Structure formats: structure tokens, C-alpha cells
C-alpha positions as CSV (number, residue, x, y, z in Angstrom):
1,M,143.7,49.2,88.8
2,R,143.7,52.5,91.1
3,T,141.7,55.4,90.2
4,Y,143.1,58.9,90.3
5,R,141.0,62.0,91.1
6,T,141.9,64.9,88.8
7,L,142.4,68.4,90.2
8,K,140.3,69.8,87.7
9,G,137.4,69.0,89.5
10,I,138.6,70.0,93.0
11,G,139.4,73.2,91.3
12,A,135.7,73.8,90.0
13,V,134.4,73.1,93.6
14,L,136.5,75.5,95.0
15,L,135.6,78.3,92.6
16,I,131.9,77.4,92.8
17,T,132.2,77.5,96.8
18,A,134.0,80.9,96.6
19,L,131.6,82.5,94.3
20,A,128.6,81.5,96.8
21,G,129.7,83.9,99.3
22,C,129.4,86.6,96.7
23,G,126.2,88.9,97.3
24,S,127.0,89.1,101.0
25,G,128.3,92.9,100.2
26,Q,131.7,92.2,101.6
27,P,135.0,92.1,99.6
28,T,135.7,88.2,98.8
29,A,139.2,86.1,98.3
30,I,138.7,84.3,95.0
31,A,141.0,81.2,94.9
32,T,141.5,79.4,92.1
33,T,143.7,76.2,91.2
34,T,145.0,75.0,87.9
35,S,145.6,71.6,87.1
36,T,148.6,71.8,84.6
37,A,151.6,71.4,87.3
38,A,151.0,70.2,90.7
39,T,153.7,72.7,92.1
40,T,151.8,75.8,91.0
41,A,151.0,78.1,93.7
42,P,147.6,79.3,94.2
43,T,146.8,83.0,93.0
44,R,144.8,85.0,95.4
45,T,142.7,88.2,94.3
46,T,141.4,90.6,96.8
47,T,139.1,93.0,96.2
48,A,139.1,96.4,98.2
49,A,136.8,99.5,98.4
50,I,138.5,102.7,97.8
51,T,136.8,105.7,99.5
52,S,138.0,109.3,99.1
53,A,137.3,112.2,101.4
54,R,135.8,115.4,99.7
55,R,136.8,118.6,101.3
56,P,135.4,121.9,100.7
57,P,137.6,124.0,98.6
58,T,140.0,126.6,100.4
59,P,139.0,130.4,99.4
60,A,141.8,132.1,97.1
61,I,143.9,134.5,98.6
62,T,143.4,137.8,96.5
63,V,145.3,141.3,96.9
64,R,145.4,144.3,95.4
65,A,148.8,146.2,94.8
66,E,149.1,149.8,94.4
67,L,152.1,152.4,94.4
68,T,150.7,156.2,95.0
69,M,153.1,158.9,93.7
70,Q,154.0,161.1,96.4
71,G,156.3,163.7,94.6
72,G,159.6,163.8,93.4
73,S,161.3,160.0,93.6
74,L,158.8,158.8,96.5
75,G,155.9,156.2,96.3
76,L,153.7,154.6,98.8
77,L,153.0,150.9,98.3
78,T,150.0,149.3,99.7
79,L,148.9,145.9,99.6
80,T,145.3,145.5,100.2
81,N,143.4,142.0,101.1
82,T,140.4,141.8,98.8
83,G,139.7,138.1,99.5
84,K,137.5,136.3,102.2
85,R,140.8,134.8,104.4
86,S,143.7,136.5,106.2
87,V,146.9,136.9,104.8
88,N,150.5,136.8,107.1
89,I,153.2,139.3,105.6
90,K,156.4,140.0,107.1
91,G,159.6,141.6,105.9
92,W,159.7,143.5,102.5
93,P,157.7,143.7,99.5
94,A,158.9,141.4,96.8
95,I,159.1,143.5,93.6
96,T,160.4,143.5,90.2
97,F,160.3,145.6,87.1
98,L,159.7,145.2,83.3
99,D,160.5,147.2,80.2
100,A,158.0,148.3,77.4
101,A,158.7,144.8,75.9
102,N,157.6,143.1,79.2
103,G,161.3,142.1,79.5
104,S,162.6,141.7,83.2
105,L,165.0,144.5,84.4
106,R,167.5,143.8,86.7
107,V,167.2,147.3,88.8
108,P,169.3,147.3,91.7
109,V,166.9,146.9,94.7
110,R,168.1,147.8,98.2
111,Q,165.9,146.7,101.1
112,V,166.2,149.0,104.3
113,A,164.7,148.8,107.7
114,V,162.4,152.0,107.2
115,P,160.6,152.8,109.6
116,G,162.3,149.9,111.0
117,A,161.7,146.1,111.4
118,G,159.0,144.3,109.5
119,P,156.6,143.1,112.2
120,L,154.2,140.0,111.4
121,I,151.0,141.2,110.0
122,T,147.8,139.3,110.0
123,L,146.2,141.1,107.2
124,A,142.5,140.6,107.2
125,P,140.0,141.0,104.7
126,V,139.6,144.6,103.6
127,R,142.8,145.6,105.8
128,T,145.9,147.2,104.1
129,A,149.7,147.1,104.6
130,F,152.1,149.7,103.8
131,A,155.3,150.4,102.6
132,G,157.6,153.1,101.2
133,M,159.8,153.0,98.1
134,T,162.1,155.6,96.8
135,W,164.4,155.5,93.5
136,V,167.4,157.2,92.0
137,S,166.3,158.7,88.8
138,G,168.7,158.7,85.7
139,D,168.9,159.9,82.1
140,K,167.4,157.2,79.8
141,A,170.0,157.6,77.3
142,D,172.5,156.3,79.9
143,A,173.2,152.6,80.0
144,S,173.1,152.4,83.4
145,T,169.2,153.9,83.6
146,Y,166.7,151.4,83.4
147,V,163.5,152.6,81.7
148,A,160.8,150.5,83.6
149,T,156.9,150.6,82.3
150,T,155.5,147.8,84.6
151,I,156.1,147.3,88.4
152,R,155.0,143.6,89.5
153,L,154.6,142.3,93.2
154,T,154.5,138.8,94.1
155,P,152.1,138.4,97.1
156,P,152.9,136.4,100.2
157,G,152.8,132.8,99.8
158,A,152.2,133.2,96.1
159,V,154.4,132.3,93.0
160,T,152.7,134.6,90.3
161,P,153.2,138.0,90.5
162,L,150.7,140.9,90.2
163,T,151.0,144.2,88.3
164,V,151.0,147.2,90.7
165,S,148.7,149.8,89.7
166,V,150.2,153.1,89.6
167,I,148.2,156.4,91.3
168,D,149.3,159.6,90.2
169,I,149.8,162.6,92.6
170,N,146.4,164.0,92.1
171,G,145.1,160.2,92.9
172,R,144.2,159.2,89.6
173,A,145.4,155.7,87.6
174,N,148.0,156.4,85.7
175,G,147.3,154.1,82.5
176,Y,151.1,154.4,81.6
177,V,154.1,154.3,83.6
178,E,157.6,155.4,82.6
179,L,160.2,155.4,85.3
180,D,163.8,156.1,84.6
181,L,165.6,154.1,87.5
182,K,169.1,153.9,88.3
183,S,168.4,152.2,91.8
184,V,165.4,151.6,94.6
185,K,165.2,151.7,98.0
186,I,162.2,149.7,99.4
187,G,160.9,149.7,103.2
188,T,159.2,147.2,105.3
189,W,155.7,146.2,105.4
190,Q,153.9,148.0,108.2
191,P,150.3,147.7,109.7
192,A,149.9,151.3,109.3
193,S,151.4,154.3,107.1
194,Q,153.3,156.5,109.6
195,G,156.7,156.6,109.2
196,V,157.0,154.3,106.0
197,L,158.6,157.5,103.8
198,A,160.7,158.8,106.2
199,F,164.0,157.7,104.1
């Protein structure tokens, strides 16, 4: 009578041999064999080490926006870098207006090349960029007049807008703002204030 060696014993030898390699500190492939069916393919499990590189956090970009009233329907818009990294800006300020209930107003805003095309400005920390703004005032009883109590500006590279602080003609912060607007013109960002109010 012939004697057949079972696969179970062979599988145990393979498992013991594989486990003997553990402890070397290296990822080890462990092969297991089942004896239920001769056609079952071996299953291989590989252990891999995962490392993650930690990078220092990037300083946040922080800016301050102000609109200083110049008398009449004219204002000087400024954007000051109050953070620790430079900000690149070009073109026109992205402004929106809200009513007393913080609802968005669809004030017609026209971008004009005053005093000229907007250059690329690298706004270093504590530096300021300038733009002019003028508007046509209306009667708040007129349906075509928008009564704005908040001005918002979206900084370059940001998604969330910030509130523009309004400074009155005497240099004091105006706690309550009410602008009766029919339309607005806004000039380009410039590295200096010369000419930005020449509408």
C-alpha cells in the first residue's frame, strides 16, 4: 500500500519557515497553503512601511482693506499686507456690496483703466496698494438705487471676502456706512496713490 503525505504538513513547514524570518526588521512575505483543494492558488501578503514627510506650515496671507472718503462721490481704496509673506496682485479690486440685512446687492460696477493698466505688484509685508473708486449717488426712494451698508473685498488668491473699513474725510473710522448707489466705477491697483483718483 502506498503512503501519501498530506499538504497540511507541508503547509505547516512553510508557515514556520516564513515566521522564522520575522524579527530581522525587514518586511516579510508570508505564504500560506491550504489543503482543501489542490487547485487553490497560494495567497501572498506583503507588509509595507508608510512614511509621511512633514512640512512646516505656510504663513497665512493677511491683508487689511480700507476705503477713505475724499469728499463728494470719491474714495481711495487701499490694500495693506499685514502678514509675513508677499502677495501678488494685478488688475482691479474685487468688490461687492451688501445691504443692512447682509444681502448681496447687484450694484453695476464698471472697471476702468484709471490711471492706466494695472501692473503686477508684489506686495511685501507692511506695503500698500492703491485704487480709486467713484460712484453715482441716487435717491434711496428710487427703485434703481442700491443702499449699501457694507463693502466687501476678496483678496488676491482668496475665496472668502473681507469687510472694507470706511474712513471718513476727517480720518476717523466710520462705524455705520450708508451709500446710496446707482453705479460704481473702480480703477486699477497701483503701487502708489498718484493719479488713482483722476476719474
